[in-house]
C-alpha positions, 0 to 999 in steps of 0.5 A: 314443652315437647322434647326429643323424648316425645318424638317418634323416629322412623324410616320413611318409605311410602310415597305419601310419607316422602311427599310430607318430607319434601314439603317439610324440606321446602318449608325450611329450605325453600326451592329446590328440594329433592322430589319423591322420585329421586328419593324413592330411587335412592332407597332402592340403591341403599339410601334411607329417608327418616322422619321425626314425628309428634303425633301425625305431624312431621317435625324433622326429616333426613335424606341420605344415600349410599356412597363409595370412595377410596376408603370403602362404603359410606352414607352421604347425609345430604339433607336434614332439617327440623321445623323452625317451631321445634328447633332447639329441642335436640330433634336434629341430634336425635335424627343423626343418632337414629341414622347412625344406628341404622347405618351400624345395623346395615354394616356401614361405619361412616357418614359423610355430609357437607355444611357451610363453614361460615355457620358456626352453629352448624360447625359446633353441632357437627364437630364438637357435639357429634364428633365428626371431623372435617377432611375435605374442602369443596370449592363452590360445591353447589354453584348458585343456590336458589332458596334459603341455603344461598348466602344471598338469601341469608345476607343479601350478598352473593358468594361461592357455595364453598363447603366443608365436608365432614366424616363421622366415624361410627366405630367410636375411634377418636381422631388422634393428633400429632403435635399442637393444633392450628387455630384458623379464625372464622371470619365474622359475618351476619350480625357480628359487629365487625362483620365483613362481606360474606364473599370476602369471608368465604375466600379468606377462610378458603385461603387459610383452611383449604391448604391445610386440609389438602395437605392432610390435616383434619378439622376436629372442632371449633373454639371460642377465643377472645377475637371470635370463633376459630377452627381447630386443625390438627395433623392426624396420627397415621398408621 
C-alpha cells in the first residue's frame, strides 16, 4: 500500500499544475473551488500552492496565501485536501509539514487556518497531532456554503458556518497555561446515537466556547471523556 513516504511533495506554480489542483479540490469538496487566476495571483503576493503526487497523479494539494495581523506576518492555509482513495496514509500531515518548512525557510513562523469545530477528526488532527491552538471563533464565517463543506450536504440540515481559527506556531514554543483546563463538550452530530440537530449543535458550542476565546483563552486539544469528546480550553501564560 502506498504511504506518505512514496509521495513527492513540491510547490506548484505553472498554470497546468494549478488546473490539476483545482480539479482535485473540486473532486473532494465540490463547488465552489478557487480558480487558477486567483491562486496564481496569490503566488505573486507571497502565497504558495503545493501538491502531493504519486507518479503523474496528484493525490493531495494545499493552497495558502500571505497575511498580516497585529502579531505580524503569517500564512493563511485556506484549502488542503487529499484524494479520498489515498486518505488515512499521512499525506495530509506531510503536506502540512512541507508547508511549515517552506514557511520557516521564507521567514514566516505562523500558519493560520479555520475548521468546522463540530468535526472531531479535524480537531484531533489540528490540535492534538500538529499542535496548533484555537484562538478565534468566527461566527458564520463563510455564510451559505455550496458544495460538500456545507453542513447541509453532510447532514441534510442547514446550519451557520461557524469556524474555529487556529494558529500553528512554527518556532516550537509550546502554549503555556495558567491554572487547570476547562473542558467544553462537543455536541454529538452525524451518526452518533445521541445526536442533536446540527444547527442546534453549532449554537450550543458557540455559546460555550466563544465567550472563553473572546476572553483570551485558547483551545489546546480535544479529550475523550465518558460522555464523548470535549475541547480542552486554557488561560495562556502572558509575558
